[in-house]
C-alpha positions in Angstrom: 156.3 117.1 70.9 159.6 115.7 69.0 161.2 119.1 68.5 161.8 121.3 71.4 162.2 125.1 71.2 165.7 125.9 71.5 166.0 128.9 73.5 170.0 129.1 73.8 171.8 132.2 72.9 173.3 132.2 69.1 176.4 132.6 70.7 176.3 129.5 72.2 174.6 127.8 69.3 177.9 129.4 67.0 180.6 127.3 69.3 178.5 124.3 68.8 178.9 124.5 64.9 182.5 125.4 65.3 183.1 122.4 67.3 181.5 120.5 64.7 183.8 121.5 62.2 186.9 121.1 64.1 185.3 117.3 64.4 184.7 117.5 60.7 188.2 118.0 60.0 189.4 115.5 62.6 187.1 112.7 61.0 188.4 113.8 57.5 192.0 113.4 58.4 190.6 109.6 59.3 189.3 109.1 56.1 192.3 110.5 54.2 195.3 110.2 56.6 198.1 110.5 54.3 197.5 114.4 53.3 197.1 115.4 57.5 200.0 112.9 58.5 202.2 114.9 56.1 201.2 118.2 57.4 201.9 116.8 60.8 205.5 115.3 59.4 206.4 118.6 58.2 205.3 120.3 61.9 207.8 118.1 63.9 210.2 118.7 61.4 210.1 122.5 61.9 209.4 122.4 66.0 209.1 120.2 68.7 205.7 119.5 69.2 206.2 116.1 68.7 202.3 116.0 67.2 200.8 112.7 67.0 199.8 111.3 63.7 196.4 110.3 62.6 195.7 106.7 62.9 195.8 105.0 59.0 193.3 102.5 58.6 193.2 101.2 54.6 189.2 101.3 53.1 188.4 98.0 52.7 188.4 97.2 48.6 186.3 94.3 47.0 187.4 92.2 44.3 185.8 94.2 41.3 188.2 97.5 43.0 191.3 96.1 44.1 191.2 93.3 41.3 191.7 89.2 42.6 190.0 85.9 41.5 187.4 84.5 40.9 186.8 80.6 41.2 183.5 78.4 40.8 183.8 75.0 41.6 180.6 72.3 41.3 180.3 70.3 44.0 179.5 66.4 43.8 176.6 65.6 46.4 175.5 62.5 44.6 176.7 59.8 47.2 175.3 62.7 49.7 171.6 62.5 51.6 169.0 64.7 50.4 168.7 65.9 54.2 172.4 66.6 55.0 173.9 68.4 51.7 172.7 72.0 53.3 175.0 71.0 56.5 178.0 69.4 54.2 178.1 72.6 51.7 178.3 74.8 54.6 180.7 72.6 56.1 183.0 72.5 52.7 182.3 77.0 53.1 183.8 76.7 56.2 187.1 74.3 54.7 187.5 76.9 52.4 187.5 80.2 54.1 189.6 78.6 56.5 192.5 77.3 54.4 192.3 80.9 52.6 192.9 82.8 56.0 195.3 80.8 56.7 197.5 81.9 53.4 196.9 85.5 54.8 194.0 86.3 52.5 191.6 88.3 54.8 187.6 88.1 53.9 187.2 85.5 51.2 183.9 85.6 49.8 182.9 82.0 49.8 179.4 81.0 49.0 177.3 78.1 48.0 174.1 77.6 45.6 171.8 75.0 43.9 171.5 76.2 40.3 169.8 73.9 37.7 170.1 71.0 40.4 174.2 71.6 40.9 175.8 72.3 43.9 177.9 75.6 43.2 180.8 76.9 45.8 181.8 80.2 44.3 185.4 81.8 45.7 186.1 85.3 45.6 189.8 86.0 46.7 190.5 90.1 46.4 194.2 91.1 46.1 195.1 87.5 44.8 196.1 88.0 40.8 198.0 84.4 40.8 194.7 81.8 40.2 196.7 78.8 40.1 197.8 80.5 43.8 194.2 80.2 44.4 193.2 76.6 43.1 196.6 75.3 45.4 195.3 77.6 48.1 191.6 75.6 48.4 192.6 72.4 47.3 190.1 69.3 47.3 188.1 67.3 49.7 188.8 68.0 53.3 190.9 65.6 55.6 189.5 64.6 59.2 191.6 62.5 61.1 191.3 61.5 64.6 195.1 61.4 66.4 196.2 60.1 70.5 198.0 62.4 72.1 202.1 61.4 72.5 202.8 61.1 76.5 206.6 59.8 75.9 208.8 61.9 78.9 211.2 64.0 77.3 214.8 63.7 79.0 216.6 66.1 81.5 218.2 69.1 79.7 222.2 68.7 80.5 223.6 71.7 82.2 225.4 73.3 78.8 222.0 72.9 77.4 220.0 74.8 80.0 223.2 77.3 80.2 222.5 77.5 76.1 219.0 77.9 76.7 218.8 80.2 79.3 221.2 82.5 77.0 219.4 82.5 74.2 216.2 83.6 75.5 217.4 86.6 77.9 219.0 87.6 74.8 215.6 87.3 72.9 213.9 89.6 75.8 216.3 92.2 75.7 215.9 92.2 71.9 212.1 92.5 72.2 212.0 95.3 74.7 214.4 97.0 72.2 212.2 96.8 69.5 209.1 97.3 72.2 210.9 100.8 72.7 210.8 101.6 69.5 207.4 100.7 68.9 205.5 102.7 71.6 207.6 106.4 69.9 204.7 108.6 68.9 205.8 108.3 64.9 206.5 104.7 65.0 205.0 102.2 61.7 204.3 98.9 63.7 203.5 97.2 60.4 207.3 98.3 59.1 208.3 97.5 62.2 207.1 94.3 62.2 208.4 93.6 58.6 212.0 94.3 59.5 211.7 92.5 62.9 209.4 89.8 63.3 210.3 86.4 63.4 206.7 85.2 62.7 207.1 84.0 58.9 204.0 83.6 57.9 202.7 87.2 59.3 206.2 89.3 59.4 205.5 90.4 55.2 202.1 91.3 55.8 203.5 94.0 58.6 202.5 91.2 61.4 198.9 91.6 61.0 197.0 88.0 61.8 193.2 89.2 60.7 190.4 88.7 62.3 190.0 86.3 65.4 187.7 84.9 67.9 188.1 83.3 71.2 189.8 80.1 71.4 191.7 80.5 68.4 195.1 81.5 70.0 197.8 80.9 72.8 195.9 82.3 76.0 198.4 84.3 76.9 198.8 86.7 73.3 194.6 86.1 73.2 194.1 87.9 76.3 196.5 91.2 75.9 194.4 91.2 72.5 191.3 91.6 73.8 191.8 94.1 76.4 193.1 96.3 74.1 191.6 99.1 72.8 191.6 100.1 69.0 194.4 101.5 67.5 195.9 100.4 70.5 199.8 98.8 71.3 201.0 96.7 74.6 203.1 98.8 76.9 204.4 95.2 77.7 205.7 92.2 76.5 204.1 89.1 76.1 205.7 85.7 76.4 203.7 82.7 75.5 205.2 79.6 74.4 206.4 80.0 71.0 208.3 83.4 72.4 207.6 87.5 73.5 205.4 89.2 71.7 204.6 93.1 71.0 200.9 93.1 70.0 199.0 96.0 68.8 194.8 95.7 68.3 194.2 97.3 65.3 190.6 97.1 65.1 187.2 94.7 66.7 183.8 93.9 65.5 180.9 91.5 67.0 179.7 91.6 70.5 177.4 89.8 73.0 174.2 88.8 71.1 170.4 88.9 72.2 171.3 84.5 72.2 173.5 85.2 74.7 176.7 84.1 71.9 179.8 86.3 71.7 180.8 86.7 68.2 183.7 89.3 69.2 186.4 89.6 67.0 189.5 91.5 67.2 192.2 92.2 63.8 196.1 92.2 65.8 199.2 92.9 64.2 202.3 91.2 66.2 206.0 91.3 66.2 207.5 87.7 67.7 210.7 87.0 69.0 211.0 83.8 69.0 212.2 82.0 73.1 213.7 78.1 72.3 212.4 75.5 75.3 213.0 72.2 76.0 211.6 70.5 73.2 214.5 72.3 71.0 217.0 70.2 72.4 214.9 66.9 72.2 214.7 64.4 69.5 212.3 65.5 67.1 208.5 64.0 68.4 205.4 65.1 67.8 202.9 66.1 69.9 200.4 63.7 68.3 200.4 60.9 66.5 197.6 59.7 63.8 195.3 56.5 64.1 193.7 54.9 61.6 190.3 56.3 62.3 189.7 59.2 59.6 186.6 61.2 58.5 185.5 58.0 55.6 184.9 56.3 58.9 182.5 59.0 60.2 178.9 59.4 59.3 177.5 62.1 60.2 177.5 64.9 62.9 174.7 66.7 64.2 174.2 69.0 67.2 171.4 67.8 70.3 170.9 68.9 73.5 172.3 67.7 76.9 168.3 66.1 78.7 169.0 67.0 81.7 170.9 71.4 81.7 170.1 71.4 77.5 173.5 72.1 76.9 174.4 72.1 73.4 176.2 69.3 72.4 177.8 67.1 69.0 176.6 63.8 68.0 179.3 61.3 66.0 177.9 58.1 64.3 180.7 56.1 62.9 180.1 53.2 60.8 181.2 49.5 61.3 184.9 50.0 61.2 185.0 52.8 62.4 183.2 51.4 65.4 186.1 48.7 66.0 188.6 51.2 65.2 187.0 54.7 67.9 186.6 51.3 70.2 190.6 50.9 70.7 191.3 54.7 70.7 189.2 55.2 73.4 190.0 51.5 75.6 193.7 53.1 75.7 193.2 56.8 76.1 190.8 57.5 78.8 191.3 59.7 81.0 193.7 61.0 78.3 192.6 63.6 75.1 192.4 62.6 71.5 192.2 65.6 68.8 190.3 65.6 65.8 192.5 67.7 63.0 190.2 69.0 59.7 193.4 69.9 57.4 196.1 69.6 59.7 194.6 72.2 62.2 192.9 70.5 65.4 189.0 71.8 65.6 188.4 69.7 68.6 190.6 68.0 71.6 187.9 66.0 73.5 189.0 63.9 76.4 187.5 60.7 76.7 185.5 60.0 79.9 185.1 56.1 79.2 185.8 53.7 76.6 183.0 54.0 73.9 181.9 50.8 71.8 178.5 51.5 70.2 180.3 53.8 67.9 178.1 56.9 69.1 179.9 59.4 70.8 179.4 63.0 72.5 181.7 66.0 72.6 180.4 68.3 75.4 181.9 71.1 76.5 181.1 75.0 77.3 179.7 75.4 73.6 177.3 77.9 72.7 174.7 76.5 70.2 176.7 78.6 67.7 180.1 76.9 68.1 178.4 73.7 68.5 176.8 73.8 65.1 180.3 75.1 63.7 181.9 71.9 64.9 179.7 69.7 63.4 180.0 71.8 59.9 183.4 70.7 60.4 183.5 67.2 61.3 180.6 66.9 58.4 183.0 68.8 55.7 185.7 66.0 56.3 183.0 63.3 56.9 180.7 63.6 54.3 182.7 62.4 50.7 181.9 66.4 49.0 184.7 66.5 46.2 184.5 69.9 44.3 185.6 70.3 40.7 187.0 73.5 39.2 184.4 74.7 36.4 185.4 78.6 36.4 188.1 80.6 36.7 188.5 84.7 36.1 190.7 87.3 37.2 190.2 90.6 37.5 192.7 92.9 36.6 193.8 96.1 39.2 193.9 98.3 36.7 189.8 97.4 35.5 189.4 97.7 39.3 191.0 101.4 39.8 189.0 102.4 36.5 186.2 101.6 37.3 186.7 103.2 40.7 187.8 106.5 39.4 184.8 106.7 36.8 182.6 105.5 39.8 184.0 108.6 41.9 184.0 110.9 39.0 180.3 110.4 38.9 179.9 111.0 42.4 181.7 114.0 42.2 179.8 115.2 39.9 176.4 114.1 41.1 177.2 116.1 44.1 178.3 119.3 43.0 175.4 119.2 40.5 173.2 118.8 43.7 175.3 121.0 45.8 174.5 123.8 42.8 171.0 123.2 42.1 170.4 123.5 46.5 172.3 127.0 46.5 170.3 128.4 43.1 167.0 127.1 44.7 167.2 127.6 48.9 170.2 130.4 48.8 171.7 130.7 51.9 169.6 127.6 53.2 171.0 125.6 50.6 174.3 126.7 51.2 174.2 125.4 54.7 172.5 122.3 53.4 175.8 121.7 51.2 177.9 121.7 54.1 175.5 119.7 55.9 175.8 116.9 53.0 179.5 117.5 53.0 179.5 116.5 56.2 177.4 113.7 56.0 180.0 112.1 53.5 182.7 112.4 56.1 180.8 110.8 58.9 179.5 108.1 56.5 183.5 107.4 54.7 184.6 106.6 58.4 182.0 104.5 59.4 183.0 102.2 56.0 186.0 101.9 57.6 185.6 101.5 61.5 182.9 99.0 60.6 185.4 97.1 57.6 182.5 97.6 55.1 183.8 96.2 51.9 183.4 98.7 49.5 182.3 97.5 45.5 180.8 99.3 43.0 177.4 98.5 43.9 178.1 99.3 47.4 179.7 103.1 45.8 176.2 102.9 44.0 174.2 102.8 47.1 176.0 105.2 48.9 175.7 107.9 46.2 172.0 107.0 46.2 171.9 107.7 49.9 173.3 111.4 49.2 170.1 112.2 47.1 167.9 110.4 50.3 170.5 113.5 51.7 169.4 115.9 49.6 165.5 115.1 49.7 165.4 115.4 53.5 166.8 119.2 53.2 163.9 120.0 50.3 161.5 118.8 52.3 162.5 120.5 55.6 162.7 124.1 53.5 159.6 123.6 51.3 157.9 123.5 55.2 159.7 126.3 56.4 158.5 128.5 53.1 154.7 127.6 53.9 156.0 128.8 57.5 157.1 131.1 57.2 153.6 132.5 54.9 152.1 132.3 58.0 154.1 135.5 59.7 156.5 132.8 61.8 160.2 134.1 61.8 163.5 133.0 63.9 163.6 130.1 65.4 159.6 129.3 65.5 160.2 129.1 61.9 162.6 126.5 62.1 161.3 124.8 64.6 158.0 124.6 63.1 159.5 123.7 59.8 161.2 120.6 60.8 158.7 119.3 63.1 155.7 119.8 60.5 158.4 117.6 57.6 159.9 115.4 60.3 157.0 112.5 59.4 157.9 112.5 55.5 161.0 112.3 56.0 160.8 109.3 58.8 158.0 107.5 56.3 159.8 107.8 53.4 163.8 106.4 55.1 162.0 103.7 57.1 160.6 102.4 54.0 164.4 102.4 52.1 165.5 100.5 55.0 162.9 98.0 55.0 164.0 97.7 51.6 167.5 97.2 52.2 167.0 95.1 54.5 165.0 92.5 52.7 167.9 92.6 50.1 170.8 92.3 53.2 168.8 89.0 54.2 167.8 87.6 50.6 170.6 88.8 47.9 173.7 87.6 46.5 176.7 89.5 47.5 176.9 91.9 45.0 173.2 93.1 45.4 173.9 93.3 49.4 176.7 95.3 49.5 174.8 97.8 47.6 172.0 97.6 50.0 174.5 97.8 53.0 176.0 100.9 52.2 172.4 102.8 51.5 171.1 101.9 54.7 174.2 103.0 56.7 173.8 106.3 54.1 170.1 106.7 55.1 170.7 106.4 58.6 173.8 108.6 58.3 171.5 111.3 56.1 168.7 111.6 58.9 171.3 112.3 61.4 172.7 115.2 59.2 169.2 116.3 58.3 167.7 116.7 61.4 170.2 117.7 63.6 173.4 119.1 61.8 171.2 121.0 59.3 168.9 123.1 62.2 171.9 123.3 64.1 173.7 125.4 61.3 170.3 127.4 60.3 169.5 128.5 63.8 173.4 129.9 63.7 173.4 131.8 60.5 170.0 133.0 60.5 
C-alpha cells in the first residue's frame, strides 16, 4: 500500500505541524528577507542578543521584468561549408556569452536560430539599458591568435627594491586581515565592504561579485577555496594568490556530477582583493606572451576525435597551406615549451609542444572530458571560421514596463489565489481552510526553490507558477471528493483520511505526470520564453504533489 495508517497520537502530529509552521516562517523570511532583517535590527538594537540576519538573495528577473536590451544579429555563413555551420554558430554563441560575462552582465541569454534560410543570433541582456554599450560588448568577428611564451629571465631585485616589496606586501596583509575581521561580524554586508575596500576594479563596483565560474577558470588558490565553501559561507582565512590577498564568500553553487562522468559544478562567489606586489612590478614591462603571425585565418577547422588507444577525447586542428608552414616554424623552436591559443585576448588553451609538427595537423590532448573537448573545438572554430555578424534589430525594454508588467502579474496571481481560497472554504469548510494553509505553504516553498536554483523569472514563468497553483488545488479537490465517498461508507477519523488519500492518489499521480511530460517536451524543443513557462510549471507541479499528499494530510490529521 502506498499509504499506511498513522497511529501516532494526535498531540505528536500537532507538534509536527508546529514544526512545519516554524519552518515555513523561516522559508518565508528567506523569500522576503527585508522585513525579517528590519525586525532583527530592531531587536538587536534593543537587546544584546546579536541575532543573525537572514541571508539576502534577490530573485533573478528576466529581461521583460527588469528591463534591458535585446539585439538580433544576422550571421553571414555563405563561406562556411554546410556541414560546419552548426558548429560555427555554436562557437559564435559561446564567444558572445564570454564577452558579455567579462563585462559583468550575469546570465545573458544568447540563442542561434535559422529562419527562412538566414542564421540569426538573438542576445538578451537583462539590466542593460544602454544599447550602444551592449553593441560594443559584443563586438565583431572573434579574433583567434597563437602566441609564444616570453622566457626572458628577470633581473634580481636590489636590497632597496626587496625591502620596498616586503614592506608593501606586509601592509597589504595587515589591511586584508583588518577587513576580514569586519567581514566575519554577524551583521556584516559583504557586498558593501567589497565596494568600499576591494582593489579589483572589475568586480568592486558590483560588490565583489564574480558571477558563476567552473573549475579551471580561476587561479588555483582562489578556486580551491571557493569550491570548498558552502552556500553563503565566508572563508575564515585570507587566501593568497599571485594577485594578492583574497577574502572569499561563496554565494551559491549549481550543477554537479553527471551520468556521463562529467562535472558541471559551478559556483558564484564574491571577493575582496587587496593587491600585493611581485618582482614583476620592479621589472621593465615585458609581456608574458608575444604574438606570432599565426591566427584564426590560417586554421581550416577544429573537431573532436578520440585517442585510438585510450579512447580519451582530443581536439584536432587543421591548418591551410600558409598556416602549415607558420605552425611548423613555431613548433620547431618551441619543443618542450608552451604555445598559447588566445580567443578575444583570453587564453583558451595552453598546450606544451612535444615535437615539431610539419604536416599542418595538430592534436591537443589532455585530461579532457567530452564536453570540455567539444567546447574547446567550438571556441577554436569561432575564431577560425569567418562568421561575420551584422546587427539587424535592436530594442530597449525599460524598467518601467517591466515593473508594470510584474505588478499586474502579481496582482492577478493574488486575486486568483484569494478567489480559489474562498472557493475552497465555501465548498469544503474546515477541510477547505486547511487546504488553503497547505496552498500558502506551497507558494512559500516554490518561491524559495526559484531563488535557490537561480530560476530566471519572466512573465511567462510567473504564468507557469500561477497555473501550478490551480494544479495544487485540483489535487485537494480530488482528495476531498474521495473522502466524502468514504464517509458515506461509514468511515471516520484517521481511516477516513487515509482511504480518501489512497483512492485519490492514482488520479493525482496520472494528471501530474502528464503535465510534467508536456512541460519536459516544451523545455526540450521550445524557445526561452516558453521554456521559462515550462520550467516554473514543472517545479510547481512537483511541489504541489508534496503539499497535497504530505502537508494537507498532516493538517487534516492534526485538526480533525
